[in-house]
N, C-alpha and C positions, 0 to 999 in steps of 0.2 A: 467980760461975759461970764455969768454964773450958771452952772448946770444944775439940773434937778437933783435934790438931795438924795431921794430914793434911788435914782439911777446911779448916782455917785457911790452910794453904799453897796449897790449890787456889783458895780464895777470893782469896788475895793475888795469885796468878798471873793469875787472871781480872781482878782489879782493875787490875793493871799493864798487861795487854793493852788493856783498855777505856780506861785513862788515856792510853796512847800513841795509840790511835785518836782519842780526844777531842782530844789536843793537835794531831794531824795535821789533823783537821777544822777546829779553830779556826784553825790556820795557813792553811788554804785560804780560810776566810771572811775573815780579816784581809787575805790577799793580794788577794782580790776587792775588798775595800773600798778598797784603796790602789792596786792595779794597774789597775783599770778606769778611775779618773780619770786615771792617767798615760797610758794608751793614748788616752783621749779627748783629753787635752791635746796628744798628739802629732799627732792628726788635726785638731784645731781649736786656735785661739789664744786662746779665751775663758777667762779666769781666773774666779775667784769673782765672781759678780755682786753688785752693790750694789743697793739699792732704787732709787737714782737711775737706774741703767741700765735696770732693769725698767720703770720708769715711762716713760722715753724711748721704749723699744721699743713699749710699748702705745700711746702717743700717736701714733707715726709709722705703725704697721702694723695696728692693729685696724680691721677693715672697718666697724664700726658708726660710727666717727668720720669715715670718708670719705664716708658717705652725705650728710652735711650740706652738703658742698661742692656736690653736685648739686642738693639741695633749694634752696640759695641761688641757684644759677643759674636754677632754675625760677621763683623769685620775681622775679628780675631780668627775665625774659621777661614775666611777668605785669605787672610795673610798667610796662614799655614799652607793653603793650597798654592798660592802664587809663589811661595818660597821654594817649591819643589823644583828640582832640576829634571830634565827629560828622563823618562824611565827607560829601562832596558827591555828588549824583546828577544825572545828565543824563537827560532824558526827551524822547520824541518822540511826538506825538499826530497822528492823521489823522482828520478828521471829514467827514461828508457824501460818502462814497465809494460808488460803485456802487449808487445808489438808483434810484428811479423818477422819471419825469417829467423835470423840469429838473435833477434830481440824478443823472442817468445819467452814467457815466464819472467823470472827475475834474475836469470844468470848474468845478463848484461846490464843490470840496473846500476844506477849511481845514487847513493844516498848522501845527503848533506845535512849537517846540523850547524846552525849559525847563531851568533849573538849580535844584535844590532842596537843602535841608539842614535841620538842626534846631538851634535855639538852646536850649541846656541852661540851665535856671534852678535855683536852689537850691543852688549850689556843689557840684554832683554830681561834677565833676572832682576837687576837693579831697577830697571824701569818699571817692572810690575810691582815691586815692593814700594817704589816711590808713589805709585798711584794709590795703593792702600793707605800709606801714611797720610797722603793729602785727603783721602776720604775720611780718615779719622779727624783731621783738622776741621773739615766741613761739618762733621757730626758734632764736634765740640761747639762750633759756632752756632749751629741750629739749636743745640741744647741751651746755650746761653740766651738766645733770642726767645725761645719758648718759655724759659724760666722768667725772663724779664717781662714778657707779656702777661704771664699768669700772675706774677706778684704785683704788677701794676694794676691788673684788673681786681685782684683781691683788695688792694688799697682803695680803689675807687668804691668798691662795695662796702668797705669799712667806713668810708666817708658818707656813703648813702645811709648807713645805719645811724651815724651821728646826726645827720641832717633830719632823719625821720624821728629820732628822739627829741630833737629841738622843736620840730613841727608839732609833735604830740604835746609837748609842754606848752607851746603857744596855743594850741587848740583848747587845752584845759584852762589856760588863762582867759582865753576868749569866752569860754562858757561861763566862767565865774564873773567876768565883766558883764556878760549879757544878763546874768541873774542879778547883779548889782543894779543894772539899768532897770530891770523889771521891778526891783524893790523901790527904786526912786519913783517910777511911774505909778506903782501901787500907792505910795505915800501921797502923790499928787491926786490920785483918784479918790482917796479918802477925804481930801480937802475939796472935792468936787470941782477941781480946776483942770482936770484932764478927761477927755472924752473916752468912752469905752473902746473906740477904735484904736487908740494908742496903747491901751492895755493889751489888746489882742496882738498888736504888732510887736510889742515887747515879748509877749508869750511866744510868738512865732520865731522871733530872733533867738530865744533860748532853745527852742526845738532845733533850729538850724545849726546853732553852735554845738548842740549835743551830737547831731548827726556828723558834723565835721570832726569832732573828737573821736567818734567811733570809727570813722573812715581813716583817720590818721593812725589809730591803733592797729587797724588792719594793714596799713602801709608799713608800719614798723615791723609787724610780724613777717611780712613778705620780704622786707629788706634783710632781716635776720636770717631767714631761710636761704635767700640768695647768697649770703655770705657763707653760710654753713655748707652749701653745695660746692664751694671752692675746695674743701678738703673731703668731699665725697660723702657728706652726711645729709640725710633727708629730714633729720630732726634737729631742732635748735637746742643746744646744751649749754647756753650761756644766758645770763640775765640782761646784761648791758655791755657797753664798750667804754673803755677809758679813752679820754682825749677830749679836745675842745675844737669846735668849728672855727673859733676865732684866734687860734694860735698858729699863725703862719708867718713865714719870713718876709722881710722887706723886699722891695723891688730890687732886681739885679740888672746888670748891664746886658744888652742884647749881643754885642759883638763877641764877647768871650763864649757865649752859648753857641753861636754859629761855628766857631772854631772847634768846639768840643764835639759837634755833630759828626765831624769827619772821622772820629775815632769810636763812634758808637758801634755796638755789635751788629746793627743792621747794615752798616757800611763795611766793617771789617769782614763780615761774612762774604761779601763780594770778593774781597782779596783772597780769602780762603778758596773760594770757587775758582778764581783766576789761577791760583797755584795748582789746583787740581787739574784744570784744563792744560796748564803747562806740563804737568806730569803726564797727562794723556797724550799731549803732543810729542813729548819725548819718546813715549812708548810707541807711538805711531811711526816715528822716524826709525826706531830700531827694527821695525818690520821691513825696512828697505835692505837690511843686511841679510843675505841668504844664509840659512842654516845648512850645515853639512851632515848628511845622513851617512853613517858608516856601518859596516858589518864585517865580522870575521867568523870563520867556521872551519869545519873539517868535512871533506868529501871522501866517501868510500866507493871504490870501484869493485863491484862484485865479480866481474869477469877475471880480473887479475888479483883480486883481494888486496889491492894497494889502497893507501890513504894519502890525501894531500890537503894542505891548507888552502882556504879560500879567503879572499878579502876584497872589499869594494867600498866605494863611496859615491854619493850623488849630491847635487845641489841644484836648485832652480836657477834659471837664467833670467836676466832683466827684471829682477825683483824690485829694484829701485824705481824703475819707470812704472811698474804696475801699482806701486804703493803711493804714487804722487797724489792721487785723489784723496786718500785717507789723511795724508799730512795736511793738505789744504783745508779739509773739513775740520780737523782738530784746531788748526790755526784760527779759522773763522769763529769757532765756538769760543775760543779764548778772547778774541777781540769783542765778541758779543757780550761777554760777561763784564768786561771793562766798560763798555758803553752803557750797559744797564746800571752799573755802579754810578755813573754820572747822572743818569736819569733819577735814580733813587735819591741821590744826594740833593738834587734840586727839589724833589718832592718833600724831603725832610726839612729843608730850609723853609719851605712854605708852611708846613705843619708847625714848625717851631715858632715862626713869626705869628701865626694865628693864635697859638696857645699863649705866647708871651703877651700879645696885645690884649687878649681876652682876660688873662689873669690880672694884668695891670688895671684894666677897667673895673674888674670885679673888686679889686682891693680898694680902688678909689671910691667905689660905691659903698663898701663896708665902712670905710673911714668917715665918709660924709654922713651916712645914716647914724653911725654911733655918736659922732661928734656934735651934730647939729639937728638933723631931721627928727630923730626919735625923742631926744630931750625936749625939743620944741613942741612936738605933738603931744607928749605926755603932759606938759604944762597946759597946753591948749585944751586937752580933755578935762583936766581938773577945773579950769576956769569955766568951760562950757557946762559941766555938770552943776557947778555952783550957780551959774546963771540960769540954768534950766530949772533947778529947784526953786529959784526965786521968781520964776515965771518970765524971765527976760528973753530966753531963747526957746525955740520950738523943739519938739521931740526930734524932728528931722535934723536940726543942727547938732543935737546931742548924739544922735546915731551916726551922723557923718563924721564927727570928731573921733568917735570910737573906732569906726571902720578905717579911717585914715591911719590911726596909730597901729592897728592890727596889720594893715597892709604894709606899712613901713617895717614892722618887725618881721613879717613874713618875707619881705624882700631882702632884709638883712640876712636871714638864714640862707636864702637861695644864693645870694651873692657870696657869702662866706664859703658855702659848699662848692660853688663854681670856682672860686679862687684856689681851693685845695685841689679840686680835680684837674684844673689846668696846670697846677704845680706838678702833679703826678705825670701829666702828659709831657711836660718839659723834662722831668727827670728820666722818663722812659726814652725820650729822644736823644738826650745827651749822655745817658748811662752814667749819670753822676747825681748825687743828692744836692739839692739846693742848700745854701748855707743855713745851718741851725734849723733845718726843716723838721717839724714834729712828725708829720705824716709822711714818712719816707720808708721805703723798703730796702734801700741800698745798704744800710748797716748790717742787715741780715743776708742780703743777696751777695754782697761782695766776698763773703767768706767761702761761698760755694761756687761762685762764678767770677773769678778775679780777672776781669777784662779791662779794668780802668785803673790807671795809676792813682787817680785821686781817691777812688773808692778804697784803695788798700789802707790808707791811713785814717779813714773816717771812723770815728767812734761816736756812740750815742751819749 
């Protein structure tokens, strides 16, 4: 079927105009992609950030990590207070004053000056100090967990930026591919073998690809800002990130990971809490021992102008029976912490298996897409384009082949980013780096929070 020559010429002219507009818009977008980083580099000296630099910034500047310094100082003050022994008291008594008969005035008065204190029994001082020491251990465990969570989140946002960079590159490739398609359609329109509707559809595809590229540019800016917020900055001071989405470790066995979960900070924190409760239980038991209150002094008798020493002591009775409830309560709190540890361990097992299975599936997806799907679709697009130029395939066939390739490349980026994120989840759960992992924060974290024997000897 042959179309009208004049209509074909009009369609061709329209296609040429749209093509030039598309090329100009693409040039503008590419200029934005490369000119904006150059302007930013002129204003700041920050080059592409590595994960090491990101982790260092988070460790030094995140407010959540600075709180523990003040909490440690508060415990130092509490330790000084709890280390004090019972203080001394001075007392003054006056008896037989301003009475009747021979006790009128102060001639028959008796004045006493005394010094008193308390003798603590049952090792109460050591028990109080033990509670403070265990509170320090709990604080250290909380600091490790907080740092672990923050650095894991920073690594996830780092991966988000890498994924956004790849998505933007794909969007630019998609725009260029759409413009190439538009050029092919325009060429066929010149030969009067393509209707005007296909020219408009190709033009709309360019507009849509341009919109996607602009959207991905905004997504990249947001991902960069979200990463900058991890070290307390509301302005992005870097151009790009170092690293690759497709550099992750091979699959690892599941059973060793299950075993390592038992020694993660999230679980060892329960042991620190249990030791704190044990110290509190010990302190509660010391309260069953009655303290002895003593006093010594001097008494003066005004009537005879004589003086005599005074002494006395007192202690409460049945203190052990009255303290039984406090001991039972402290014991129950300790048992509750141990039970919560078992519950948390089961939850971590479930989270680890879910992250492990999801990472494994994501890695399979990446390998299949890279090895077979994308190469096949690339060849299919080339064959389809050739057949379309020869009039053997329709525009819909050509468009479908192009979209299938773009969909597969987009799925590749998503799967690679998911594999890295799940890898970070596993590292956070086991508190150890995966073997030869590129996107890991434990090389930097282990130097400040040495809670894993395996992390001690790990080097990048």
